[in-house]
Every structure is written in C-alpha cells, then in structure tokens.
C-alpha positions in Angstrom: -6.7 -26.1 9.4 -7.9 -24.4 6.4 -6.5 -21.4 5.0 -9.6 -19.7 5.0 -10.7 -19.9 8.0 -11.3 -16.6 10.8 -8.7 -17.8 12.9 -5.3 -19.0 10.7 -1.9 -18.1 10.8 0.4 -17.6 9.4 4.2 -17.2 11.5 7.4 -16.4 10.7 10.4 -16.0 13.2 9.6 -12.0 12.7 6.1 -11.3 12.1 2.5 -13.2 12.8 -0.3 -12.6 9.8 -3.3 -13.3 10.2 -7.5 -11.7 8.9 -8.3 -8.9 10.0 -10.4 -8.5 12.9 -13.6 -5.7 14.1 -10.1 -6.0 17.3 -7.8 -4.8 14.6 -9.8 -1.0 13.6 -9.0 1.0 15.9 -5.8 0.2 15.3 -5.8 1.0 11.6 -7.6 4.3 12.6 -4.4 4.7 14.7 -1.9 4.4 12.5 -4.3 6.0 9.4 -4.4 9.1 10.9 -0.5 9.1 11.3 0.5 12.5 9.1 3.8 10.2 9.1 2.7 7.0 7.7 0.1 8.9 4.6 3.0 10.2 3.2 3.1 9.0 0.8 -0.4 7.3 0.2 -2.9 8.4 -1.4 -6.0 8.1 1.2 -4.2 9.7 4.0 -3.3 10.3 6.8 -7.3 10.0 7.2 -8.9 10.4 10.9 -9.1 7.8 12.2 -12.9 7.0 12.4 -12.5 7.3 8.2 -10.2 4.5 8.6 -12.4 2.7 10.5 -15.4 3.0 8.9 -13.7 2.8 5.8 -12.0 -0.8 6.7 -15.1 -1.8 8.6 -17.4 -3.1 6.3 -14.2 -5.4 4.0 -13.9 -7.0 7.4 -17.1 -7.7 7.7 -17.2 -9.1 4.3 -14.0 -11.0 5.1 -15.2 -12.0 8.0 -18.2 -14.4 6.6 -17.3 -15.4 3.3 -14.4 -16.7 6.2 -17.6 -18.6 8.1 -18.5 -20.8 5.3 -14.9 -21.4 4.3 -13.7 -19.2 1.2 -11.6 -16.1 0.4 -13.8 -12.7 0.1 -13.1 -10.2 -2.8 -10.9 -8.6 -0.9 -8.1 -9.6 1.6 -8.0 -7.5 5.0 -4.5 -8.9 7.1 -2.5 -8.0 10.6 0.4 -7.9 10.6 1.8 -8.1 14.5 5.2 -8.9 15.5 6.6 -12.4 16.3 7.1 -12.8 19.8 5.3 -9.3 21.5 2.1 -9.3 19.7 2.8 -5.7 18.8 0.5 -4.4 16.0 2.8 -3.3 12.8 0.2 -2.8 10.3 -2.0 -4.2 7.7 -1.7 -5.8 4.0 -4.5 -6.0 1.7 -4.6 -8.4 -1.7 -8.3 -7.3 -3.9 -9.4 -8.4 -6.7 -9.2 -6.5 -9.5 -12.5 -6.1 -11.5 -12.6 -7.7 -15.2 -9.3 -9.4 -14.7 -10.5 -12.9 -14.0 -7.4 -14.3 -11.6 -5.4 -11.3 -11.0 -5.4 -9.1 -7.4 -3.6 -6.2 -7.0 -1.3 -5.8 -3.1 -0.9 -3.3 -0.9 -0.1 -2.7 2.8 0.8 0.3 4.7 3.1 -0.3 8.2 3.0 1.5 11.7 6.4 3.8 11.7 7.9 1.9 14.8 8.2 -1.0 11.8 10.1 1.0 8.8 13.3 -0.5 8.8 12.9 -3.3 9.7 12.0 -5.5 7.0 8.4 -5.3 7.7 7.2 -4.5 4.5 9.8 -6.7 2.4 8.5 -9.7 4.4 4.7 -8.9 4.8 4.6 -8.5 0.7 5.9 -11.0 0.0 3.5 -13.1 1.9 0.8 -11.2 0.1 2.7 -12.4 -3.4 2.9 -15.9 -2.2 -1.1 -16.0 -0.8 -2.4 -14.9 -4.0 -0.4 -16.7 -6.0 -0.3 -20.4 -3.8 -4.4 -19.5 -1.9 -5.6 -17.8 -5.2 -4.2 -19.0 -7.8 -3.7 -15.4 -8.8 -2.4 -15.4 -13.1 -1.2 -11.6 -12.6 -0.7 -9.6 -9.1 -0.6 -5.7 -9.4 0.6 -2.8 -6.9 1.0 0.8 -6.7 2.8 4.1 -5.4 3.0 7.1 -6.0 5.7 9.1 -8.2 8.7 9.9 -5.9 8.0 6.8 -2.9 11.6 4.6 -3.8 11.2 2.6 -1.5 7.9 1.5 -2.5 8.5 1.3 -5.4 12.3 -0.6 -5.4 10.1 -3.2 -2.7 7.4 -3.3 -5.5 10.1 -4.3 -8.7 12.3 -6.8 -6.3 9.1 -8.7 -6.1 9.1 -9.6 -9.5 6.8 -6.9 -11.2 7.5 -3.8 -13.3 6.0 -0.6 -13.2 3.7 -0.8 -16.5 2.1 2.9 -16.9 2.4 6.6 -15.1 -0.7 7.2 -14.6 0.4 12.0 -14.5 -1.3 13.2 -11.5 -4.2 10.5 -11.7 -4.8 10.8 -8.0 -5.6 13.6 -6.2 -5.0 14.4 -2.2 -5.1 18.3 -0.3 -6.2 19.7 -4.1 -2.5 18.7 -4.6 -2.7 16.4 -8.1 0.1 13.4 -7.7 0.7 10.4 -10.6 1.1 6.4 -10.3 3.1 4.5 -11.0 1.3 1.4 -12.0 2.7 -2.5 -11.2 2.2 -5.6 -12.8 2.8 -9.2 -14.4 2.0 -12.4 -14.9 2.7 -15.1 -12.0 4.5 -16.9 -14.5 6.7 -13.9 -16.1 7.5 -12.7 -12.8 11.3 -12.3 -12.4 11.7 -12.6 -8.2 15.3 -10.3 -6.5 16.8 -11.7 -4.1 17.7 -8.2 -2.5 15.9 -7.6 0.3 15.0 -4.4 2.5 16.7 -4.4 5.3 
C-alpha cells in the first residue's frame, strides 16, 4: 500500500500508527484539555472544543491530500496500543516554511502512556517517516525549558540544541523559554539510549 493512503497503518509489537481522522478529534480534545498533559506545552491545556477546532483543518487537508496519494504540508498521526487499540496520543510532521525539505516533529501523549517508551518510539517513527517518506534534508523539534524528558528525547533522536529562545512563548500571562533542536539528516548523531 502507498504510504500516502488514508488507510495506511504502521505497527510494532507495542503501538500502531495511522493517519489521524475525524474520529480521532474527540480523543485529541480530551487529551489536550488535561492540565497534566498541557503542563509542558506552550499552547495547552486548552478546552476540548478549542483542540478539536485547531486540529480539524489539518485532518481535513491531510485527508484530501491522501485521497490524491500525496502528503499534506502537515501530517498528523494517531498512536494507539497495538493490542487494545487504546488511544495513546498524536504526533505530527510539519513542513518548515522557507526550509526546503525541512520538517519539524512534535507529539503529545495521554498521561496513561507516559513512562512506557511510547514517546521514544513515536518520535523515532516520526523521524524515520520524515527521512524515508518525505526525503527530509533537515529535522527540527522544540520543547519548553525545564522539560527534561523531551529535551533528552530530542537529543536521542540525533538532534542538537541549536537555540535558546528566552521568554519566547507566552502562556497564561507567563513567558517561557523555548529550546530549539535540529540537525541536517546527514549530521544526525543517534544515541543508543532509549526511554522506558
């Protein structure tokens, strides 16, 4: 099956990855309205309705592109437990404007998926998809300062911290520093260390 098909699925012994669809939006909303999930996200927590309204256009544009056998500029994936089908979170690969074949990866996980290595495997899937499926030249990622787990995960993907954007993000009236990671694909230095 073409990797750019609406029904494409990638599986491991622990998780299943597929393109996000309309039926996933309620799960996205529930996840992003959780204060613990939103703790390290500059844009969350948000109401379930706001999360659904934010993601719906990306999912619709993705569906239209996939029906043509093409990739959208923003690819949104759902990650589920391979055995039970339980929703674990979502990941995305976003084309970086002005950076030919440059992509930013990001993800959010439900609290019940934490500490199980799901984030490590999901981020590895996103990195591999960007490289093999989209012919990425460069991969980027970001996290708020203090989010040690995400910073370690991005480093283990082979990305290097390239910038510290002091007071870059404003959330609930408080400014937060953002750490930006990135690397050209040919320069990736991939660690053998994995989480959980």
